[in-house]
Structure formats: structure tokens, C-alpha cells
All heavy atoms as an XYZ file, in Angstrom:
928
protein
N       0.796     -1.204      0.036
C      -0.048     -0.019      0.023
C       0.869      1.321      0.159
O       1.673      1.353      0.889
C      -0.974     -0.030      1.228
C      -1.778      1.236      1.349
S      -2.954      0.987      2.906
C      -3.737      2.395      2.619
N       0.746      2.044     -0.968
C       1.587      3.351     -1.003
C       0.891      4.412     -0.073
O      -0.210      4.485      0.061
C       1.472      3.893     -2.555
C       2.189      2.972     -3.404
C       3.758      3.155     -3.255
O       4.209      4.075     -2.804
N       4.379      2.059     -3.546
N       1.823      5.155      0.497
C       1.322      6.248      1.323
C       0.779      7.380      0.509
O       1.088      7.413     -0.677
C       2.525      6.735      2.150
C       3.677      6.254      1.308
C       3.262      5.025      0.674
N      -0.288      8.119      1.117
C      -0.770      9.122      0.350
C       0.306     10.277     -0.063
O       1.358     10.225      0.642
C      -1.931      9.781      1.114
C      -1.521      9.329      2.568
C      -0.756      8.192      2.331
N       0.035     11.025     -1.037
C       1.092     12.045     -1.365
C       1.150     13.054     -0.229
O       0.191     13.257      0.543
C       0.507     12.777     -2.579
C      -0.903     12.242     -2.960
C      -0.989     11.125     -2.029
N       2.355     13.601     -0.030
C       2.539     14.505      1.074
C       2.100     15.902      0.685
O       2.341     16.407     -0.412
C       4.200     14.598      1.485
C       4.460     15.752      2.423
C       4.586     13.221      1.758
N       1.196     16.472      1.525
C       0.895     17.891      1.419
C       1.189     18.628      2.511
O       1.939     18.218      3.359
C      -0.857     17.934      1.202
C      -1.467     17.479      2.383
O      -0.943     17.514      3.572
O      -2.809     17.205      2.284
N       0.926     19.948      2.411
C       1.480     20.864      3.510
C       0.989     20.573      4.864
O       1.687     20.683      5.929
C       1.255     22.318      3.182
C      -0.227     22.688      3.256
C      -0.898     22.893      2.022
O      -0.318     22.476      0.856
O      -2.033     23.377      1.963
N      -0.217     19.942      4.998
C      -0.684     19.528      6.224
C       0.015     18.466      6.981
O       0.618     18.415      8.023
C      -2.218     19.217      6.229
C      -3.160     20.383      6.066
C      -4.449     20.016      5.848
N      -4.538     19.269      4.599
C      -5.560     18.519      4.095
N      -6.655     18.352      4.982
N      -5.491     17.846      3.023
N       0.308     17.323      6.209
C       1.018     16.140      6.632
C       2.509     16.373      6.733
O       3.176     15.978      7.630
C       0.757     14.872      5.877
O       1.250     15.197      4.585
N       3.058     17.373      5.956
C       4.449     17.689      5.990
C       4.822     18.397      7.294
O       5.890     18.315      7.706
C       4.826     18.433      4.760
N       3.880     19.147      7.792
C       4.161     19.914      9.020
C       4.000     19.175     10.278
O       4.246     19.580     11.350
C       3.211     21.080      8.998
O       1.813     20.831      9.142
N       3.506     17.981     10.221
C       3.206     17.028     11.389
C       4.504     16.576     11.951
O       5.469     16.224     11.289
C       2.376     15.855     11.042
C       1.032     16.122     10.614
C       0.331     14.866     10.274
C       0.141     16.866     11.819
N       4.625     16.578     13.261
C       5.756     15.895     14.004
C       5.487     14.396     13.749
O       4.481     14.053     13.255
C       5.808     16.318     15.501
C       6.070     17.753     15.694
C       6.043     18.035     17.176
C       6.298     19.501     17.357
N       6.215     19.852     18.842
N       6.355     13.598     14.419
C       6.148     12.246     14.373
C       4.869     11.911     15.312
O       4.764     12.389     16.320
C       7.267     11.407     14.836
C       8.519     11.562     13.867
C       9.702     10.882     14.597
N      10.866     11.094     13.610
C      11.269     10.217     12.735
N      10.887      8.933     12.951
N      12.314     10.399     11.934
N       4.069     10.911     14.935
C       2.898     10.456     15.679
C       3.184      9.215     16.428
O       3.880      8.236     15.872
C       1.708     10.237     14.745
C       1.078     11.525     14.128
C      -0.019     11.099     13.120
C       0.563     12.378     15.255
N       2.692      9.008     17.576
C       2.763      7.808     18.411
C       1.413      7.556     19.052
O       0.795      8.388     19.565
C       3.864      8.083     19.452
C       5.240      8.392     18.908
C       5.583      9.713     18.669
C       6.078      7.298     18.577
C       6.808     10.042     18.165
C       7.305      7.653     17.947
C       7.650      8.908     17.745
O       8.894      9.208     17.206
N       1.199      6.301     18.990
C      -0.018      5.661     19.753
C       0.461      5.229     20.995
O       1.419      4.421     21.189
C      -0.599      4.487     18.813
C      -1.659      3.704     19.418
C      -2.949      4.131     19.161
C      -1.363      2.601     20.110
C      -4.046      3.428     19.709
C      -2.475      1.866     20.690
C      -3.731      2.233     20.496
N      -0.294      5.620     21.975
C       0.088      5.146     23.385
C      -1.016      4.327     23.998
O      -2.280      4.972     24.081
C       0.505      6.321     24.393
C       0.909      5.815     25.609
C       1.551      7.135     23.788
N      -0.945      3.097     24.373
C      -1.944      2.396     25.033
C      -1.608      2.304     26.591
O      -0.555      1.764     26.907
C      -1.995      0.997     24.425
C      -2.867     -0.075     25.132
C      -4.286      0.439     25.046
C      -2.642     -1.385     24.632
N      -2.393      2.973     27.302
C      -2.378      3.013     28.739
C      -3.217      1.837     29.299
O      -4.371      1.815     29.158
C      -2.781      4.369     29.291
C      -2.095      5.497     28.734
C      -2.666      6.115     27.536
C      -0.973      6.086     29.176
N      -1.847      7.241     27.345
C      -0.900      7.293     28.290
C      -0.145      6.028     30.230
C       0.269      8.171     28.448
C       0.940      6.880     30.273
C       1.027      7.910     29.498
N      -2.608      0.940     30.049
C      -3.349     -0.171     30.708
C      -2.999     -0.302     32.199
O      -2.158      0.431     32.683
C      -2.939     -1.553     29.914
O      -1.546     -1.748     30.086
C      -3.552     -1.490     28.584
N      -3.638     -1.315     32.898
C      -3.511     -1.487     34.284
C      -2.148     -1.874     34.578
O      -1.653     -2.919     34.019
C      -4.551     -2.509     34.727
C      -5.991     -1.965     34.466
S      -7.188     -3.363     34.959
C      -8.648     -2.565     34.433
N      -1.484     -1.272     35.545
C      -0.108     -1.664     36.011
C      -0.207     -2.476     37.307
O      -1.340     -2.852     37.592
N       0.767     -3.080     37.733
C       0.850     -4.046     38.795
C       0.240     -3.519     40.190
O      -0.230     -4.223     40.962
C       2.264     -4.613     39.113
C       3.251     -3.573     39.490
C       4.664     -4.132     39.604
O       4.997     -4.748     38.643
O       5.280     -3.951     40.682
N       0.101     -2.069     40.315
C      -0.399     -1.422     41.529
C      -1.804     -1.049     41.241
O      -2.432     -0.293     42.136
C       0.377     -0.356     42.053
O       1.704     -0.865     42.324
N      -2.368     -1.268     39.988
C      -3.767     -0.964     39.800
C      -4.797     -1.589     40.849
O      -4.559     -2.856     41.099
C      -4.253     -1.210     38.338
C      -5.428     -0.587     37.860
C      -5.317      0.648     37.184
C      -6.709     -1.157     37.992
C      -6.321      1.253     36.667
C      -7.807     -0.503     37.544
C      -7.632      0.658     36.880
N      -5.678     -0.981     41.361
C      -6.465     -1.546     42.451
C      -7.274     -2.770     41.813
O      -7.855     -2.712     40.797
C      -7.447     -0.424     42.878
C      -6.790      0.830     42.529
C      -5.895      0.507     41.219
N      -7.319     -3.812     42.621
C      -8.026     -4.999     42.203
C      -9.409     -4.774     41.994
O     -10.030     -3.943     42.817
C      -7.775     -6.147     43.180
N     -10.068     -5.517     41.143
C     -11.524     -5.566     40.869
C     -11.925     -4.096     40.586
O     -13.221     -3.817     40.736
C     -12.189     -6.057     42.085
C     -11.869     -7.315     42.659
C     -11.918     -8.441     41.575
O     -12.945     -8.570     40.935
N     -10.967     -9.322     41.525
N     -11.182     -3.299     39.964
C     -11.569     -2.066     39.539
C     -11.282     -1.807     38.025
O     -10.608     -2.551     37.364
C     -10.703     -0.878     40.228
C     -10.745     -0.976     41.785
C     -12.144     -0.576     42.349
N     -12.562      0.805     42.269
C     -12.187      1.713     43.012
N     -11.393      1.439     44.133
N     -12.709      2.943     42.891
N     -12.092     -0.681     37.461
C     -11.854     -0.491     35.962
C     -11.342      1.037     35.953
O     -11.311      1.756     36.989
C     -13.114     -0.608     35.266
O     -14.078      0.424     35.716
C     -13.821     -2.040     35.348
N     -11.012      1.430     34.734
C     -10.584      2.815     34.580
C     -11.593      3.695     34.955
O     -11.406      4.815     35.309
C     -10.096      3.011     33.041
C      -8.667      2.572     32.964
C      -8.285      1.254     32.836
C      -7.783      3.502     32.729
C      -7.007      0.870     32.606
C      -6.333      3.242     32.632
C      -6.012      1.908     32.480
N     -12.921      3.391     34.808
C     -14.041      4.251     35.095
C     -14.312      4.344     36.707
O     -14.758      5.244     37.138
C     -15.427      3.920     34.487
C     -15.365      4.237     33.026
C     -15.018      3.066     32.190
O     -14.797      1.957     32.527
N     -15.364      3.249     30.766
N     -13.762      3.325     37.393
C     -14.115      3.258     38.799
C     -12.866      3.591     39.836
O     -13.013      3.275     40.955
C     -14.687      1.870     39.305
O     -13.706      0.885     39.008
N     -11.881      4.019     39.257
C     -10.663      4.351     40.041
C     -10.275      5.706     39.808
O     -10.564      6.318     38.734
C      -9.481      3.290     39.674
C      -8.778      3.553     38.428
C      -8.479      3.210     40.706
N      -9.605      6.342     40.747
C      -9.230      7.796     40.766
C      -8.043      7.935     39.825
O      -6.981      7.426     40.260
C      -9.052      8.456     42.025
C      -8.568      9.723     42.036
O      -8.773     10.391     40.922
O      -8.092     10.253     43.005
N      -8.144      8.361     38.655
C      -6.934      8.615     37.739
C      -6.777     10.085     37.401
O      -6.317     10.544     36.354
C      -7.146      7.845     36.497
C      -7.050      6.260     36.607
C      -7.301      5.627     35.248
C      -5.609      5.848     37.171
N      -7.101     10.939     38.487
C      -7.068     12.396     38.191
C      -5.557     12.739     37.980
O      -5.533     13.826     37.185
C      -7.647     13.089     39.447
O      -6.988     12.897     40.619
N      -4.685     12.269     38.616
C      -3.354     12.681     38.237
C      -2.855     12.386     36.747
O      -2.337     13.170     36.115
C      -2.199     11.920     39.024
C      -2.410     12.309     40.588
C      -1.302     11.674     41.391
N      -1.201     10.266     41.111
C      -0.070      9.514     41.475
N       0.898     10.102     42.081
N      -0.064      8.220     41.137
N      -3.349     11.217     36.256
C      -3.143     10.915     34.931
C      -3.983     11.879     33.937
O      -3.410     12.378     33.012
C      -3.566      9.379     34.654
C      -3.329      9.008     33.166
N      -2.050      8.943     32.698
C      -4.208      8.714     32.209
C      -2.057      8.493     31.410
N      -3.409      8.334     31.126
N      -5.200     12.113     34.342
C      -5.999     13.072     33.545
C      -5.350     14.429     33.524
O      -5.251     15.023     32.442
C      -7.446     13.255     34.160
C      -8.327     14.084     33.367
C      -9.793     14.156     34.024
O     -10.056     13.223     34.686
O     -10.472     15.088     33.577
N      -4.819     14.898     34.647
C      -4.134     16.325     34.713
C      -2.886     16.217     33.749
O      -2.669     17.181     33.189
C      -3.902     16.684     36.152
C      -5.038     17.045     36.757
C      -4.575     17.345     38.387
C      -5.720     18.377     36.433
N      -2.161     15.114     33.802
C      -1.010     14.920     33.034
C      -1.323     15.025     31.511
O      -0.624     15.718     30.760
C      -0.347     13.603     33.383
C       1.100     13.486     32.990
C       2.075     14.222     33.363
C       1.371     12.520     31.937
C       3.513     14.106     33.035
C       2.769     12.363     31.598
C       3.704     13.156     32.077
O       5.056     12.904     31.555
N      -2.344     14.288     31.126
C      -2.720     14.452     29.723
C      -3.394     15.764     29.283
O      -3.020     16.182     28.266
C      -3.783     13.312     29.386
C      -3.270     11.827     29.328
C      -4.415     10.922     29.007
C      -2.091     11.681     28.444
N      -4.076     16.414     30.175
C      -4.582     17.785     29.869
C      -3.420     18.704     29.590
O      -3.489     19.657     28.760
C      -5.450     18.277     31.049
C      -6.852     17.632     31.135
C      -7.620     17.938     32.210
O      -7.140     18.747     33.251
N      -8.799     17.538     32.435
N      -2.355     18.585     30.528
C      -1.245     19.470     30.305
C      -0.689     19.243     29.035
O      -0.232     20.120     28.187
C      -0.202     19.162     31.441
C       1.115     20.110     31.415
C       1.954     19.765     32.547
C       3.192     20.710     32.477
N       4.373     20.157     32.017
N      -0.420     17.936     28.548
C       0.049     17.619     27.209
C      -0.707     18.140     26.118
O      -0.223     18.582     25.041
C       0.244     16.057     27.167
N      -2.063     18.140     26.323
C      -3.044     18.696     25.283
C      -2.781     20.118     25.216
O      -2.702     20.655     24.072
C      -4.432     18.367     25.661
C      -5.526     18.842     24.802
C      -5.542     18.179     23.472
C      -6.170     20.093     24.920
C      -6.481     18.617     22.511
C      -7.107     20.477     24.057
C      -7.217     19.734     22.669
N      -2.618     20.973     26.327
C      -2.510     22.415     26.345
C      -1.271     22.749     25.554
O      -1.031     23.778     25.042
C      -2.585     22.940     27.669
C      -4.065     23.018     28.256
C      -4.054     23.795     29.562
N      -3.107     23.419     30.517
C      -3.147     22.467     31.420
N      -4.336     21.832     31.467
N      -2.257     22.168     32.339
N      -0.240     21.874     25.917
C       1.184     22.146     25.276
C       1.237     21.698     23.750
O       2.244     22.022     23.139
C       2.252     21.441     26.126
C       2.347     21.993     27.398
C       3.320     21.201     28.267
O       3.751     19.994     27.967
O       3.639     21.715     29.478
N       0.162     21.048     23.330
C       0.146     20.687     21.929
C       0.677     19.299     21.506
O       0.738     18.984     20.352
N       1.165     18.503     22.468
C       1.696     17.198     22.101
C       0.547     16.000     22.058
O       0.735     15.067     21.365
C       2.811     16.881     22.917
O       2.331     16.731     24.284
N      -0.499     16.240     22.780
C      -1.643     15.200     22.790
C      -2.546     15.712     21.754
O      -3.190     16.835     21.747
C      -2.303     15.349     24.110
C      -3.508     14.308     24.194
C      -3.231     12.837     23.983
C      -4.171     14.477     25.636
N      -2.762     14.767     20.716
C      -3.730     15.026     19.559
C      -4.980     14.593     20.064
O      -6.075     15.296     19.848
C      -3.303     14.163     18.417
C      -4.297     14.408     17.299
C      -1.909     14.711     17.904
N      -5.284     13.419     20.655
C      -6.478     12.943     21.199
C      -6.233     11.787     22.260
O      -5.181     11.299     22.310
C      -7.376     12.357     20.045
C      -6.812     11.179     19.261
S      -6.844      9.558     19.942
C      -8.581      9.269     20.199
N      -7.258     11.642     22.997
C      -7.309     10.578     24.029
C      -8.646     10.046     24.079
O      -9.671     10.737     23.927
C      -6.778     11.061     25.416
N      -8.762      8.790     24.394
C     -10.156      8.051     24.494
C      -9.999      6.963     25.407
O      -8.978      6.317     25.500
C     -10.658      7.730     23.185
N     -11.070      6.618     26.212
C     -10.977      5.373     26.965
C     -11.847      4.367     26.283
O     -12.894      4.744     25.679
C     -11.642      5.773     28.408
O     -12.892      6.227     28.395
N     -11.607      3.119     26.645
C     -12.281      2.041     26.151
C     -13.582      1.940     26.850
O     -13.550      2.077     28.164
C     -11.633      0.693     26.161
C     -10.305      0.599     25.462
C      -9.055      0.334     26.041
C     -10.305      0.739     24.094
C      -7.937      0.339     25.244
C      -9.173      0.713     23.330
C      -7.952      0.518     23.845
N     -14.636      1.619     26.211
C     -16.067      1.565     26.817
C     -16.089      0.441     27.945
O     -16.863      0.552     28.901
C     -17.061      1.180     25.779
C     -17.361      2.460     24.887
C     -18.590      2.253     24.058
O     -19.196      1.126     24.012
O     -18.828      3.236     23.245
N     -15.338     -0.537     27.784
C     -15.263     -1.708     28.921
C     -14.480     -1.355     29.986
O     -14.305     -2.090     30.923
C     -15.029     -3.010     28.316
C     -13.413     -3.073     27.920
O     -12.707     -2.154     27.989
N     -13.050     -4.184     27.311
N     -13.879     -0.121     30.093
C     -12.989      0.245     31.265
C     -11.743     -0.379     31.400
O     -10.978     -0.280     32.340
N     -11.223     -0.899     30.310
C      -9.901     -1.690     30.421
C      -8.657     -0.913     29.971
O      -7.496     -1.375     30.187
C      -9.962     -2.860     29.412
O     -10.087     -2.601     28.101
N      -8.812      0.403     29.559
C      -7.678      1.169     29.211
C      -7.965      2.512     28.604
O      -9.176      2.843     28.359
N      -6.891      3.229     28.219
C      -7.017      4.414     27.554
C      -6.087      4.438     26.391
O      -4.900      3.895     26.463
C      -6.623      5.592     28.518
C      -7.592      5.697     29.679
C      -6.473      6.905     27.864
C      -6.989      6.536     30.834
N      -6.420      5.064     25.287
C      -5.597      5.295     24.107
C      -5.269      6.794     23.965
O      -6.193      7.652     24.230
C      -6.110      4.639     22.922
C      -6.071      3.111     22.931
C      -7.334      5.281     22.367
N      -4.123      7.143     23.478
C      -3.833      8.540     23.087
C      -3.063      8.563     21.877
O      -2.221      7.532     21.710
C      -3.141      9.219     24.362
O      -1.991      8.734     24.684
N      -3.183      9.608     21.175
C      -2.405      9.814     19.964
C      -1.499     11.052     20.267
O      -2.129     12.118     20.646
C      -3.304     10.000     18.702
C      -2.511     10.123     17.389
C      -1.666      8.940     17.039
C      -3.430     10.454     16.246
N      -0.190     10.855     20.126
C       0.675     11.947     20.572
C       1.598     12.351     19.370
O       1.850     11.671     18.576
C       1.632     11.443     21.691
C       0.946     10.734     23.003
S       0.182     11.943     24.046
C       1.522     12.946     24.566
N       1.935     13.586     19.420
C       2.942     14.146     18.593
C       4.189     14.432     19.264
O       4.160     14.911     20.482
C       2.565     15.458     17.883
C       1.487     15.340     16.789
C       1.193     16.627     16.182
O       1.202     17.621     16.846
O       0.898     16.624     15.005
N       5.422     14.052     18.801
C       6.599     14.300     19.412
C       7.758     14.439     18.325
O       7.607     13.924     17.197
C       6.997     13.250     20.512
N       8.899     14.921     18.708
C      10.055     15.021     17.750
C      10.589     13.690     17.647
O      11.179     13.376     16.538
C      11.158     15.973     18.423
C      10.495     17.478     18.415
C      10.364     18.111     16.997
O      11.116     17.619     16.004
O       9.437     18.999     16.940
N      10.597     12.894     18.616
C      11.227     11.489     18.581
C      10.583     10.588     19.512
O       9.857     10.920     20.455
C      12.755     11.664     18.915
O      12.804     11.947     20.330
N      10.845      9.334     19.248
C      10.277      8.219     20.139
C      10.887      8.340     21.492
O      10.255      8.074     22.483
C      10.633      6.858     19.584
C       9.866      5.800     20.340
C       9.936      4.429     19.615
O      10.281      4.313     18.550
O       9.426      3.463     20.244
N      12.077      8.900     21.661
C      12.742      9.070     22.934
C      11.986     10.077     23.725
O      11.718      9.987     24.963
C      14.253      9.578     22.745
C      14.884      9.758     24.036
C      16.383     10.238     23.947
O      16.912     10.265     22.777
N      16.973     10.741     24.981
N      11.456     11.099     23.107
C      10.621     12.146     23.768
C       9.431     11.540     24.304
O       8.902     11.901     25.350
C      10.329     13.357     22.747
C      11.520     14.239     22.484
O      12.501     14.071     23.247
O      11.393     14.859     21.465
N       8.718     10.776     23.394
C       7.413     10.179     23.943
C       7.807      9.158     25.007
O       6.901      8.992     25.933
C       6.736      9.504     22.691
C       5.184      9.799     22.925
C       6.911      8.086     22.518
C       4.717     11.103     22.890
N       8.801      8.334     24.973
C       9.107      7.300     25.939
C       9.403      8.132     27.289
O       8.990      7.792     28.283
C      10.294      6.572     25.582
C      10.132      5.594     24.420
C       9.167      4.385     24.877
O       8.692      4.242     25.973
N       8.712      3.605     23.941
N      10.037      9.307     27.206
C      10.346     10.134     28.455
C       8.947     10.696     28.979
O       8.798     10.635     30.251
C      11.258     11.286     28.152
C      11.621     12.102     29.291
C      12.646     13.177     28.812
O      12.730     13.559     27.711
N      13.306     13.672     29.916
N       8.074     11.046     28.057
C       6.714     11.533     28.580
C       5.995     10.386     29.359
O       5.491     10.666     30.484
C       5.985     12.020     27.417
C       4.492     12.217     27.639
C       4.210     13.480     28.181
C       3.449     11.324     27.472
C       2.882     13.760     28.561
C       2.244     11.571     27.759
C       1.823     12.889     28.272
N       6.043      9.313     28.803
C       5.284      8.123     29.430
C       6.068      7.792     30.791
O       5.258      7.591     31.704
C       5.344      6.807     28.628
C       5.112      5.591     29.252
C       4.414      7.051     27.393
N       7.354      7.774     30.921
C       8.021      7.402     32.056
C       7.795      8.443     33.211
O       7.813      8.077     34.319
C       9.491      7.227     31.845
C       9.904      5.978     31.143
C      11.386      5.729     31.263
N      12.232      6.880     30.645
C      12.682      6.974     29.386
N      12.246      6.039     28.507
N      13.248      8.035     29.011
N       7.476      9.771     32.881
C       7.422     10.717     33.837
C       5.881     10.810     34.282
O       5.587     11.629     35.293
C       7.825     12.069     33.281
C       9.260     12.275     33.081
C       9.572     13.659     32.705
C      10.995     13.907     32.530
N      11.399     15.319     32.134
N       4.974     10.012     33.746
C       3.538     10.028     34.211
C       3.557      9.511     35.554
O       4.096      8.569     35.930
C       2.692      9.144     33.196
S       1.053      8.970     33.817
N       2.831     10.317     36.480
C       2.882      9.884     37.992
C       2.315      8.512     38.120
O       2.730      7.757     38.988
C       1.914     11.038     38.535
C       1.885     12.184     37.700
C       2.184     11.669     36.346
N       1.247      8.060     37.334
C       0.702      6.772     37.618
C       1.543      5.733     37.042
O       1.449      4.558     37.434
C      -0.736      6.851     37.040
C      -1.672      7.496     37.973
O      -1.588      7.516     39.230
O      -2.644      8.156     37.526
N       2.375      5.992     36.028
C       3.304      5.141     35.691
C       4.462      4.930     36.657
O       4.904      3.834     36.952
C       3.931      5.397     34.142
C       5.031      4.553     33.927
C       2.782      5.352     33.119
N       4.989      6.104     37.217
C       5.987      6.081     38.291
C       5.512      5.082     39.437
O       6.284      4.385     40.052
C       6.327      7.484     38.616
C       7.019      8.160     37.716
C       7.146      9.777     38.211
C       8.518      7.733     37.511
N       4.196      5.202     39.801
C       3.655      4.417     40.861
C       3.247      3.028     40.471
O       2.568      2.306     41.279
C       2.522      5.186     41.513
C       2.987      6.479     42.335
O       4.262      6.669     42.590
O       2.129      7.466     42.636
N       3.340      2.697     39.241
C       3.007      1.346     38.664
C       1.513      1.127     38.785
O       1.002      0.024     38.712
C       3.763      0.242     39.378
C       5.202      0.487     39.054
C       5.945     -0.924     39.625
N       7.298     -0.975     38.999
C       8.343     -0.929     39.782
N       8.233     -1.088     41.194
N       9.516     -0.983     39.235
N       0.595      2.252     38.872
C      -0.690      2.065     38.772
C      -1.017      1.834     37.225
O      -2.022      1.141     36.887
C      -1.472      3.373     39.200
C      -2.952      3.315     38.988
C      -1.262      3.447     40.742
N      -0.371      2.495     36.329
C      -0.520      2.316     34.944
C       0.743      1.773     34.247
O       1.847      2.018     34.845
C      -0.984      3.605     34.256
C      -2.221      4.346     34.555
C      -2.382      5.544     34.051
C      -3.433      3.428     34.402
N       0.517      1.230     33.203
C       1.641      0.993     32.261
C       1.321      1.294     30.866
O       0.139      1.564     30.499
C       2.010     -0.546     32.349
C       0.937     -1.555     31.858
C       1.304     -2.963     32.069
O       2.401     -3.322     32.476
N       0.423     -3.864     31.630
N       2.320      1.578     30.021
C       2.019      2.087     28.703
C       2.935      1.511     27.708
O       4.034      1.107     27.939
C       2.226      3.554     28.692
N       2.308      1.332     26.499
C       3.026      0.757     25.315
C       2.934      1.810     24.261
O       1.889      2.429     24.001
C       2.368     -0.543     24.850
C       2.546     -1.728     25.789
C       1.960     -2.989     25.201
N       2.495     -3.401     23.998
C       1.969     -4.119     23.140
N       0.802     -4.641     23.315
N       2.535     -4.355     22.036
N       4.114      2.128     23.700
C       4.191      3.132     22.701
C       4.467      2.531     21.323
O       5.302      1.649     21.284
C       5.373      4.127     22.968
C       5.541      5.159     21.834
C       5.062      4.929     24.321
N       3.665      2.983     20.249
C       3.859      2.530     18.964
C       3.978      3.599     17.998
O       3.015      4.432     17.916
C       2.639      1.634     18.567
C       2.406      0.288     19.290
C       3.550     -0.544     18.834
C       3.276     -2.065     19.386
N       4.330     -2.946     18.921
N       5.036      3.747     17.284
C       5.032      4.821     16.232
C       4.025      4.586     15.186
O       3.766      3.343     14.881
C       6.527      4.614     15.695
C       7.237      3.749     16.539
C       6.290      2.913     17.251
N       3.463      5.606     14.581
C       2.528      5.400     13.537
C       2.688      6.685     12.601
O       3.446      7.641     12.958
C       1.139      5.350     14.019
S       0.612      6.642     15.212
N       1.990      6.554     11.469
C       1.996      7.607     10.509
C       0.555      7.838      9.956
O      -0.095      6.888      9.859
C       2.983      7.399      9.293
C       2.574      6.323      8.519
C       3.546      5.947      7.523
N       3.341      4.703      6.922
C       3.205      4.384      5.729
N       3.364      5.334      4.870
N       2.966      3.155      5.306
N       0.224      9.024      9.794
C      -1.125      9.266      9.283
C      -1.339      8.801      7.886
O      -0.484      8.993      7.006
C      -1.339     10.894      9.339
C       0.133     11.487      9.220
C       0.948     10.296      9.884
N      -2.537      8.127      7.717
C      -2.909      7.777      6.286
C      -4.109      8.559      5.883
O      -4.122      9.026      4.657
C      -3.340      6.243      6.304
C      -2.348      5.221      6.756
C      -2.853      3.941      6.765
C      -1.187      5.321      5.735
N      -5.003      8.961      6.782
C      -6.049      9.814      6.452
C      -6.064     10.687      7.594
O      -5.972     10.406      8.701
C      -7.404      9.059      6.365
C      -7.371      8.037      5.318
C      -7.119      6.662      5.678
C      -7.454      8.209      4.007
C      -7.009      5.687      4.776
C      -7.437      7.398      3.104
C      -7.117      5.951      3.422
N      -6.372     12.030      7.313
C      -6.252     13.131      8.382
C      -7.481     14.149      8.114
O      -7.577     14.694      6.994
C      -4.893     13.815      8.184
C      -4.603     14.588      9.453
C      -4.734     15.949      9.737
C      -3.927     13.977     10.620
N      -4.252     16.219     10.947
C      -3.851     15.056     11.513
C      -3.649     12.712     11.107
C      -3.176     14.966     12.806
C      -3.019     12.678     12.236
C      -2.840     13.625     13.246
N      -8.235     14.324      9.050
C      -9.409     15.337      9.002
C      -8.716     16.722      9.196
O      -7.889     16.891     10.003
C     -10.561     15.101      9.861
C     -11.192     13.831      9.526
C     -12.431     13.643     10.498
C     -13.189     12.475     10.035
N     -14.339     12.338     10.955
N      -9.117     17.726      8.480
C      -8.596     19.003      8.715
C      -9.780     19.946      9.301
O     -10.774     20.266      8.614
C      -8.230     19.685      7.240
C      -7.698     21.155      7.551
O      -7.580     21.528      8.651
O      -7.467     21.701      6.435
N      -9.589     20.276     10.540
C     -10.640     21.051     11.292
C     -10.101     22.514     11.454
O     -10.699     23.297     12.155
C     -10.797     20.432     12.798
C     -11.501     19.122     12.676
C     -10.795     17.938     12.710
C     -12.863     19.033     12.578
C     -11.378     16.642     12.792
C     -13.487     17.824     12.608
C     -12.826     16.593     12.738
O     -13.398     15.443     12.596
N      -8.976     22.851     10.822
C      -8.245     24.113     11.155
C      -9.053     25.360     10.710
O      -8.756     26.415     11.177
C      -6.867     24.050     10.750
O      -6.800     23.844      9.319
N      -9.584     25.297      9.557
C     -10.280     26.530      8.868
C     -11.628     26.746      9.359
O     -11.949     27.868      9.891
C     -10.121     26.467      7.412
O     -10.808     25.173      7.014
C      -8.669     26.474      6.893
N     -12.650     25.738      9.198
C     -14.006     26.197      9.402
C     -14.665     25.441     10.708
O     -15.757     25.699     10.860
C     -14.735     25.835      8.174
O     -14.728     24.380      7.982
N     -13.839     24.543     11.227
C     -14.428     23.728     12.313
C     -15.132     22.491     11.788
O     -15.544     21.668     12.553
N     -15.133     22.369     10.529
C     -15.812     21.115      9.941
C     -14.720     20.303      9.169
O     -13.774     20.824      8.643
C     -16.805     21.637      8.899
C     -17.986     22.367      9.422
C     -18.944     22.672      8.396
C     -20.229     23.409      8.913
N     -21.040     23.907      7.860
N     -14.970     19.013      9.224
C     -13.952     18.119      8.545
C     -14.101     18.297      6.985
O     -15.208     18.461      6.483
C     -14.211     16.700      9.010
N     -13.027     18.147      6.435
C     -12.998     18.348      4.854
C     -12.924     16.925      4.398
O     -12.376     16.046      4.853
C     -11.803     19.011      4.447
C     -11.918     20.502      4.789
C     -10.661     21.077      4.158
N     -10.551     22.513      4.634
C      -9.928     23.429      4.024
N      -9.419     23.131      2.887
N      -9.821     24.566      4.560
């Protein structure tokens, strides 16, 4: 499968990384992501969003984890971001990082509507 032609929108993107946040060894037993206090993690992701590195985040409906799409200069930068997460440091969460590249991209920058 050939990647789509590079246009000015995709050329300006930093590298993209998919982060899968799952239960760590200190995650409370018999709990889900919806039933445990993850406010530190939420604040950590909100800060990344305000700073422009978090593209999107979503939780699984079954409460088993969170996914985020991040922009960074390098995989080392994203690994450092993950390692500094308070809930990762406390082993409440663990994270897997996967580099990825956009194949299809919605443009919300001009009118607020997807093109």
C-alpha cells in the first residue's frame, strides 16, 4: 500500500505515536478505569494537550484502558513523557508506545468542519 502524497498539512506534522495505557501491577484489584481515581493521569494528559503534544485521547467503553495519539520530535521524547507520568511511576498504569503515521487526516483548522 503506497502512502498518500505529502501535502503541506502532513508535511508539518511531527512524528505520531499511539500510546496504550493499561492497568499496572499496582492498579486496584476488581476496579476499572471508570471506577478508580486517575485524576493525576487526567491532569498529566490535559497538560500535554494544552502544550500541543496530545492530539486525542479516549477510554475503552469496557473500562480496560485508555488510548492516546501523541505528537513528538522523537520516540525518545514520547518514552520520556510516558516514564514521567505519575501513575506510571507508581505502577498504577503501564504504557506501550507504537510509532505510527497518518494515512487519512481530517482538517478542522479552517472552518471547524472536517473536509
